N, C-alpha and C positions, 0 to 999 in steps of 0.2 A: 505812727512815726512823725513825729512831725518835722517837714525840710528842714529847719534850722539841727534837732537833733541829728537828722540824717548827716548834713553836712556836718556837725563836731566829729561825728564818728567816723566818716571819711577820711576826713581829715587827720584823724588818727592815725587808722589803718594802712592810710594811702603811703605813708613812710616804710609801712614792712614790706611795698609789693613792689616799690618803685623799682630796685632792682631786677623785678624780673620782668614787669611790662616791657623793655625792650626788647626782648627776647623773641622769636619767631616760634608758633608753637601750632600744632594739631594734631588730635586723637581723634581716631575711627571708630571706637565703639567705646566711649569716653558719655555721650551725654544724658543725663540724668534723663530718663523716660516718665511721660505724665502719667501712668499706672504700669501693674504688674503685667499687664497683658502684652503691652508695649517692650518691659524688659526682655519675658521672656523668650522672645525674637530676634532678639540683640546675641551674637557671639562672647564670651569673658573677653576681658581687656586680654590681651595676649600676657603671656607669664613672664618674660623679660620689661614689659613697661609695666606693671606690677613691681617687679621687683627694681627698676630702675625707682620708683615712689620710695619704697621700705627701705633701702639698701641708705635713700638721701634724709629719710623725716627722723628726725629724734624724738616726734613724736607722731600714732597713729590712734584715730580718735573715730568713733562711730558716734554722730551724730542723727538726731532728724530736725530737720529745718522745720524752726517754726513762720520765720518771713524771709523773705529776699527782694529786694528792690533794686533796682535796675540804678547804677552811678552813672553819672557824666564822667566818659575818658577822658576828661580838660582838668579833671581834681587829681588822677590816679594816672593820667600817663595814654599811648594809645593802647588801642586791643586790636588784635588781629581782625581783619573783615569778615564778618559770617559769623561773630560770637560779640556778646553784650556781659559787661563787669556789671558784678550784682553786690551787693553790701548785704551779708549775710547772716542772719541770729540763728542759734540751735540748741536744742539742751542735749548735755552731754549723756551719751547711754553708754557707753562703755570705753574705757582708754586700754587700749591695748597692747600697746608699748609707749616706754619715755616715764620719765621721773621728775618732771616737774608738776610742781603743782596746778590745777586747771579746773575752771570752776561750774560748775552746773547747769550752767549759763553760758556759751561763746558765740562770738561776732568774728567774723573775715570777711578778706574779700577773696572772691574768686569769677574766674571768667567762665561761662556757659554757652556754649555754641548753641547755634538760633537752629530753630526745628527748617523743614523745608519750605515752608510758608514764609521766613523771616518774623518768627516769633521765638522770646523767650517761654522755654517750655517753663510747667507747672515744676518747682520747686518743693514749695507747702508740704507739710507730712511725708517728703521724702526722708530714708535713710539713708545720710549719705557713711562711705570713711572717707575720712580727710588728713591727709598727710602733712603734718606741719611742723613749724619750730615754735618756742616759747614764746612770748613777749617779754621782757624782763619785767616784774613787778605788774605784771597785766594778767592776773590766770583766767582771765575770762575774754583775753584776745588772745589772735592765733595768727598765725606768719604763712600760706601756706611753701611748700619748699619749689613751689609751680604755679604759673595761677590758674591751670587745668587739674590741679591736686584735690579735686571732690570729685567723688566717685560714687555712681551708686551702688551700695553693696550687692546687688542683683547684677549687677559686671563685672564683679569681682570674684563673686564664691569665698563665703567666709570661711569656710572647710581649709584650704587652699590656702588664704590667707594666714591664718592663722598658722598653718605647716610652716608656712615661707619665714615668719619669724621667732616660732621655736628654731628651726635652724640656724636663725643669724645668730639667737641669740644662746647658742650651745656653745660650751668651752674649746670645740673642735672645731667649730665653723669653718668652713672654706675660707680660706683668706680673698682678699681682694686683689688679682692678676693687673698686673699694667703690662704685661709684655712679654718676649721669653727672653734670657740670660744668654744659654749657652745648647747646643745641641750636638752631638756625637752619635754615630753609628759605630760598631764594636760589630764584624764580621763572625762568626761562629765558626768552627771546625770542618763543617757539612757544605753542601752547597745550599745556597736558600735558608741559611740559621744563620744569625744575627741577632742586634738588641740597638735600639737608640732609645739613649736618655735626653730629655729635653728638660733642662732647668729653667723656671719660671722668674719673673719680676713679679714681686708682690709690694702692694704699700707700703707694709710695716716691716719689711724686710724677713717674713715668716719664711720657712722657708715649703719649696710645691716644688715637686715633677711631674713628670709623663714619663712613661718606659713601655716602647711598644719592643713586642719579644716576637719574634718569626724562628719556626720550625718546619722542616720540610715535610711532617705529617700531621700537622697540627693546623689546624686555623690560625690567625694575626691574632694576638692575644693585648692589649695594650692596658691602661689605667692609671690613675691616680695618685702619686701619695702625698701625703701629709707631714710635715715634721721632719727630723732631722733624719731620720731614717729613709730609705728607699724600698718599697715594699714589691718585690718581685709579684706576687699576686694580688695586686690593688686590679681594681675596677673602674669602667668605664664609669662617670658619678650617673646616676639615673637622669632621665629626658624631665625638664621641669622642675628640678632642683637647683639646691644655690650652688652648689658646684657646676653644676653645668651650664650655669647662665656665668657664673666667675668667667668659664674658657670660652663659650661659644660667643658670646656678646664683648670679649676682650680683647681674644688674640688673633693676630692679623691671617689675613686670608693665606698668605701663605712664608714660608718660614723666612724670618732674612737673615741675607747671608753674613750680615754680623753676628749671628747667634751660632754661625758653624763654627767649630773648633778646628774641624781637621783639615788639611794643605789637599789631601786625596782627592780627586774631583771622582773619583767612585764611593767613596766615603759619604761624601757632602749629598751626592744624588741621595743615596741609601737612605738619608738621613730626611734629605725634601720628600722624600718619597711617603713616607713613615710619617712623615708630619701632616702632608696632605692626606692621608688615611685616617690620622685622627680627625680631622674637620670635617672631612665627609661624613662620618659617624657622628659626630657632635648633631652637626645639620644648622642651617641658617640660625641665625640668634632671633627673629620674628619682631623684633622692634618694628614699633609703626609708629609711637608717638613721637614727637620733632619739636623741640621747645627749647 
C-alpha cells in the first residue's frame, strides 16, 4: 500500500475512531498472539468483558487479517502508552450478528497492545472477532465500538460467543438492569421465615425482580423473575450467562437506602441482609477491561 493510499484511508476512518480515542483503556488478555501456541497459554477474555463488547456492538464479525499498518497517532488522536494504532485490512469470514450490509473485505482502525519488547505483535493471517458499528454507505468500512474491540478468536472461545449472541437475540432475553427500584421484606408466621422482594430498574422499562425466600427448615432460596408475574420458583441465573452478567455487573454492592420501602428498622435490615446474600452468591463481575 502506498503512503498516499494509506493517508487517504486513515483520513476517512479516523472520523470513526475520534470519539473513542480520547478514552483511556486497557485489556488484560486481549492481545492478539503471534501464533496458536502463544494463544493457548493465555486465559480467555473475562466473560464480563466479552459481554460488554457484545452488548454494545451492532455487528460482530469474524475476519482474517490481511494487512496491518501502524498509523501516526497525530492523524487520529492520542494512543494509550504501550499501545499502537493500526489500520487493518481483512477478509470477512462470518457475520455473527448485525443486519447492515458488509463487504467481503473490510477495513478499520484498531489499537493493539505492544509486546513485552515494545514491538507490534504479528496480526497478518490472524483470525479476529471484531465488535463494530457499520459506517453509513460504506459496507467495506467498520467503526470499532472501542479502540481495543478487535480480539483474537482464540481468546474468546467461539462456542461461548455464539451462546451469548443467542441469549441476547432470544425473545425472553434478560433485560438490561440499571439499578434497584424498590425492596421490601415480609416476615412469615414462623421464626426465621420471610420473603424479600427486590424490584429492579431496567433500561426499557421491562419488569424484573428478585425474590429471596427463607424457611426455618430449608436453605435460603432466591431467583430472578422477568415479566409481569413474580415466579416464586425462579432460580438464580447460571454463572457466565447474560442474566448473570446483567445483575453481577450492574447492581450496587449494597442495597440503596432509597430503595427501602419499609420504615421499620428490622424490616429494612432483613431486606438489606437478603440483598447482600444475593450479591455474595452472584459473585464478582470480573470485568478487567477499562476504556
